[in-house]
Steps between C-alpha positions, in 0.01 A plus 500: 500500500689804369811429707514139378458608137757779534747248640437266203561785257825592676611136484422489128710813448788347697480174304521684168785722614697212654478331162651807335173634362354846512160520670222737400125493567187591306163545673184440299171646621190290555315585180156414636551765772614787275312825533491822698505317834766236433492289816855371470693830510621424852647168389675667207647753744616222735672323212662824380630569852636146531679520165640843586625370836662203324645725226310298239412648164120513487232587248136539603277450197185647658563847350570343159139393465373850572130541459436179308205290612554152644322336205752666263789321672365165619475174303125498569250560781585162655877527459669811639842414356656751259377482142707573190469879536600489867801282417609734222473800731695319771768389255548858376524635856737225614726545196520874569567426870784264413647729234509786750712288731209390717570759767395406857 
């Protein structure tokens, strides 16, 4: 599954760049899994390695959310999407990332 997804991401990058765009990536964590033993660290590392290999500017938002609890960041207990606070934190981090030149 990883190889197929990595290929799709590379194709998306190529499509954007062929169209004259500049491609960058932002990785959000799974809020419901946040905590000391975040189960998705390996996936974040795979994505970071892929973006590095492709020379793609990448921001991983997992560190941005620090020690916050999942319920502080999620819409509610039945909807793990980012709430207003999580979106504000992401927007601040992404703006800083872009203003710094979004280094790969």
